[in-house]
C-alpha positions, 0 to 999 in steps of 0.5 A: 176753742180747742186751741185755747184749751190746749194752750191753757193745760201747761199753764194749769199744770205749772200753776200747780207747782208755782203760782206766778207761773200761771199769769206769766205763762198765760200771757206768754201763751197768748191766753185771754185775761179771764182765761189766765185768771181762771186757769191760775185759780184752778191750778192752785185750788187743785193742789189745795183740794188734793192736799186737804182731802188726801193729805193725811193719807199721803203723810201716812203712806209716804212720809211715815214709810220713808222718813220714819227715823228722822227727827221730827223737829228741825229748824225748817219745821220750826220756821213753819210752826212760827209762821203758823202761830204768827199769822194763822190760817188767813195769813198762810193763805195770803202768803201761799201764792206770794212766798209759799208754793201752793204745795207748801201752803197746803201742806203747812195748813193741813199739817197744822190741823186747819179745818177743811172748809176754812182752808178751802175758802181762804185759799180760794179767796187768796188765789182769786185776789193774787191771780187778779193782781199778778195777771193785771200787772203781767198783762199791763207790763208784760210787753215791756218786761217779758219781751226782753226774755222771751 
């Protein structure tokens, strides 16, 4: 049991940075399918929880202190606003594991003022669905594709 937990910790931490690292890392570490799904969802939801509860604090302490003199509206910011207006919270949650990172999707949702309970629910549903999809594909095709690289 402790061996499985020790193998799951790096997968959990890497999923906090990029979602796809969870299914691929779980497969390469030899984790069970269910463990990979659980660790992938837990990694993404940890980031979402941190940013939803401490996002305003981090913005006040870090961003305003170090980047107070920068322009507020840049072309990159406008892209985020366009994504938010076009797709809303459900769209951002659905795109977070695929296109955005858990950090990027959480920051976007929190900065646009998404209600915390809806943010957590939508991100959880998105994490479970995409974790099932990515893990299924990785475990089904992993031997053929990943064996060439690892």
